[in-house]
C-alpha positions in Angstrom: 68.3 29.0 12.3 69.4 32.4 13.7 68.5 34.2 10.5 65.0 33.0 11.0 64.9 35.0 14.2 66.3 38.1 12.3 69.9 37.7 13.5 72.2 38.9 10.7 74.9 36.6 9.5 78.5 37.1 10.8 77.7 38.1 14.4 78.9 36.5 17.5 75.8 35.2 19.3 75.4 35.0 23.1 72.6 32.7 24.0 70.5 32.8 27.1 68.9 29.3 27.1 66.9 29.3 30.3 63.3 30.2 30.8 62.2 33.9 30.9 61.8 34.1 34.7 63.4 36.3 37.4 64.9 33.2 39.0 67.3 32.9 36.0 68.4 36.5 36.2 67.9 37.3 32.5 67.9 41.0 33.4 71.5 40.6 34.6 72.5 38.9 31.4 71.1 41.9 29.4 73.1 44.3 31.6 76.2 42.3 31.0 75.5 42.1 27.3 75.3 45.9 27.1 78.9 46.1 28.3 80.0 43.4 25.9 78.3 45.0 23.0 80.1 48.3 23.6 83.5 46.5 23.2 82.4 44.1 20.5 79.7 45.7 18.3 79.4 42.5 16.2 77.6 40.6 19.0 74.0 39.7 19.5 72.1 38.3 22.4 69.3 35.7 21.9 66.8 35.2 24.7 64.3 32.3 24.7 60.7 33.1 25.5 59.3 29.9 27.0 57.6 29.1 30.3 57.6 32.9 30.7 56.1 35.2 33.3 54.2 38.0 31.5 55.2 40.8 33.9 58.9 39.7 33.7 58.7 39.6 29.9 57.4 43.2 29.9 60.2 44.2 32.2 62.8 42.6 29.9 61.3 44.3 26.8 61.4 47.6 28.6 65.0 47.1 29.7 66.1 46.2 26.2 64.5 49.4 24.9 65.9 51.6 27.7 69.5 50.3 27.0 69.1 51.0 23.3 69.6 47.3 22.4 66.4 46.7 20.3 68.6 45.8 17.3 71.1 43.7 19.2 68.8 41.6 21.4 66.5 39.0 19.8 63.7 37.6 21.8 62.5 34.2 20.5 58.9 34.8 21.3 56.5 31.9 22.1 59.2 29.3 21.6 57.8 25.7 21.7 58.9 23.6 24.6 60.5 21.2 23.9 62.2 22.8 20.9 63.6 20.2 18.5 66.1 22.7 16.9 67.9 23.5 20.2 71.1 21.7 19.1 71.3 24.0 16.0 70.8 27.0 18.3 73.6 26.0 20.6 75.9 25.2 17.6 75.3 28.6 16.1 76.1 30.4 19.4 79.5 31.6 20.6 78.7 31.5 24.3 75.8 30.2 26.4 75.0 32.0 29.6 73.1 30.4 32.4 73.1 32.1 35.8 70.2 30.9 37.9 70.0 31.7 41.6 69.9 28.0 42.4 70.1 24.9 40.3 70.7 21.1 40.1 72.4 19.8 37.0 70.4 21.3 34.1 70.0 19.7 30.7 70.8 23.0 29.1 74.4 22.9 30.2 74.8 19.3 29.2 73.4 20.1 25.8 75.7 23.1 25.3 78.7 20.8 26.3 77.6 18.1 23.8 77.3 20.6 20.9 80.5 22.4 21.7 79.1 25.7 22.9 81.2 27.3 25.8 79.3 28.0 28.9 79.3 30.8 31.5 77.5 29.6 34.6 76.6 30.6 38.1 79.1 29.8 40.8 76.9 27.2 42.5 78.1 24.4 44.8 75.7 22.0 43.1 77.8 22.3 39.9 81.1 21.1 41.5 82.6 18.1 39.8 80.8 18.7 36.4 80.5 22.4 35.7 83.9 23.3 37.0 85.5 26.8 36.7 88.3 27.0 34.1 87.8 23.4 33.2 84.5 22.7 31.5 83.1 26.3 31.9 83.7 29.7 33.5 81.7 30.4 36.6 80.6 33.8 37.8 78.6 35.6 40.5 75.3 35.9 38.8 74.5 39.2 40.5 77.4 41.0 39.1 76.9 42.0 35.4 80.4 43.5 35.1 81.9 40.1 36.1 79.6 38.3 33.7 80.6 40.7 30.8 84.3 40.3 31.4 83.9 36.5 31.5 82.0 36.5 28.2 84.6 38.6 26.6 87.4 36.2 27.8 85.7 33.4 25.9 85.1 35.5 22.8 88.7 36.9 22.7 90.7 33.8 23.8 90.5 31.0 21.3 92.8 28.6 23.3 90.5 29.1 26.4 87.4 28.5 24.2 88.9 25.3 22.7 89.8 24.0 26.1 86.3 24.5 27.5 84.7 22.9 24.5 87.0 19.9 24.6 86.6 19.3 28.4 82.9 19.9 28.2 82.4 17.2 25.6 84.5 14.8 27.7 82.4 15.6 30.7 79.0 15.1 29.0 80.2 11.7 27.8 80.8 10.5 31.4 78.0 12.3 33.2 75.3 13.2 30.7 74.4 9.8 29.1 70.8 9.2 30.1 70.8 5.4 29.9 73.9 5.2 32.0 72.5 7.7 34.5 69.3 5.7 34.8 71.4 2.6 35.5 73.0 4.5 38.3 69.6 5.3 39.7 68.5 1.7 39.5 71.6 0.8 41.6 70.6 3.4 44.2 67.2 1.9 44.5 68.6 -1.6 45.1 71.1 0.0 47.6 68.1 1.5 49.4 66.3 -1.8 49.6 69.4 -3.7 50.9 70.0 -1.2 53.6 66.4 -0.8 54.8 67.4 -1.2 58.4 69.6 1.8 58.4 67.4 4.8 58.4 70.1 7.5 58.1 71.4 5.8 55.0 67.9 5.7 53.5 67.5 9.4 54.0 70.8 10.1 52.3 70.0 7.9 49.4 66.5 9.4 49.0 68.0 12.8 48.9 70.3 11.8 46.1 67.4 10.4 44.1 65.2 13.4 44.8 68.0 15.8 43.6 68.5 13.8 40.4 64.8 13.7 39.3 64.1 17.3 40.3 66.5 18.6 37.8 66.2 16.2 34.9 
């Protein structure tokens, strides 16, 4: 899979699995990777080019060139979406980095958990209870490339930490990431809404929960 993108065998792959948009702070990931690469030359960064903004793609390409990373950063251009080989891409990666400015509970993190790819994620309140720091992932301030770099290196250099994150992530996705089970929960919420139709505040609270769920499927 990775060799098809030009990534040489034997390198540690850091994967940016979110869309190529400023909202996902891909430029911060590249800055962080530059620091990682200086300490671990046998690393590569794979960036996915889907649902992209043309001007941001050009900015990213220029940044890669300016940092002298043209042979270490691989841009998967014009990636189909959905991409049926995503599980293989996660499985071939040593770390997945996802640092959006805001988020719900994205499929990309669940997918990485399921395949056994450790995750570095934004420190967002919406992640609490599933994407938990030092339990299922490591969370960072997405605006601080130095912190992101140190966190990536922790995973690459600490096998016991890596194994714990993988183990806990797989457990979590079994309890929170099964689509049929989650749809049953949504059905129960709808029935709850109907049964409590006389209590407007409860309706608003339940509708908010339903909205958040479907917004980030």
